[in-house]
Residue, then its C-alpha position, 0 to 999 in steps of 0.5 A: m343034590r349038589k356035591k361039595k366038590d361040584l363047582p360052577e364053571l365060572a370058578k374055573i374062569l376066576w381061577y384062571r384070572f387069579k393064576v394066569d392073569n395075576w388078578s387079586i381076589k379083590r379085583i375079581s370080586e369087584e369085576y365079577k360081582i361075587s363075594k370074596s367069601t365065595i371066591y375063597r371057598w371056590f379057590k380052596v376047592m381048586e387048591e385041593q384038586e392040585i391043578n398045575n397045568i392051567n393053560e387055554e385048554f383049562l378054560k374049555l367048557d365042560t358041557n357035562n357040568i355047567l352050574f351057572n347061578e347055582n342051577r344046572v343047565n340042560l344043554d340038550f334042551v338049550y341047543s334044541f330050544k332054538d327050534t321053538l323060537k318061532s314067532s306066534f305069527e309064523q306058527a299061526n300062518l305056517i300052513n299058508m306059508q307052506s302053500l305059498k312057498s312054491d310060488f313066491i317064497q324060496d328056501l334060504p340057502s344052507r350057506y352063502n360061500k362067505d366067511y363070517i361069524y356074528l354074535l347076539p346077546i340072548d340074556p345076561y348069561w348067554i350069547f348066541a354065535y353063528w358062522e360060516v367057514n369055507n376053503i378048509s381041507d382035512f377039517d375036524k373041528l373049529v375052536l371058538k375062543v370067547f374073550d372078555l373085553t370089558d376092561g379094554n383088554e382081550l381076556l380069554h373067557m372060555l373055549m368051545e368046540s364045534s364040528q361044523l363049518v356052517g353052524n351056530m351055538y348057544i354059549p353060556v358065558g355065565v357073567a352079566d353086563r360084560i362085553y364079549k367077542v368070539k374068535l374062530f381058530f382051526k388047528g391053532k390058526f386064527l380064522m376070523s373075529s366076531n362083532a362084540v356084544r354086551t350082555p344085559r345087567d341082571t340087577y336093577f339100575e342104581y341111581n347115584e348123584e353122578f347120574l342125577s347131575l346129568y339132567d335138569w330134572y326140574e326142567i324135565d318135570q315142567a316139560i312133562f307137566s306142560v305136555s300133560s296139561f295140553i293133552i288134558n285141555r284138548i280132551 
């Protein structure tokens, strides 16, 4: 049963926009497509918690309390889910592949000795990051800062941490149809930046007059009719 004080992780991001980035509630509602009444309700809880120290650490993802879209996500399942993302072809031919491996196929290397980080969009609310970092001594953890680039600025979206120099991570960004980028940091020092990816929409595409005016739909209909008539006549 969900508790009244149990806010989704997204509420922290919106509170950060309101307090640090000085966004109005109207702008937050329009940018993130969340009703003003919901935002007011979340912010009321935030005010009751008397949170004063709102800095970058405030956006660190609480993996024990992720409630995107009113659903609790089991991170243990999500992190292990990548092991099941094998194609049916690979599963069906696993035995044959293993028998051929010794003669024709070599294992992929565990690392390439090259610094990189790449992002892939998974669905409207999740992105996937994989990286490799070299030449670091006294290593303890990497900090992954997720930025939202949708409005043209680099807005800090959330923080993740990893104890792996060569690793990967599913990141629950929680907001659809946004542009994201991740930057890697070690002990406060910037290491590298990823590519930018856009998460898909979570709604149907809405046609409007501007979109309809981009094309001559009569000419398109005539072209389709001509092709269809040609195919029918050939049959």
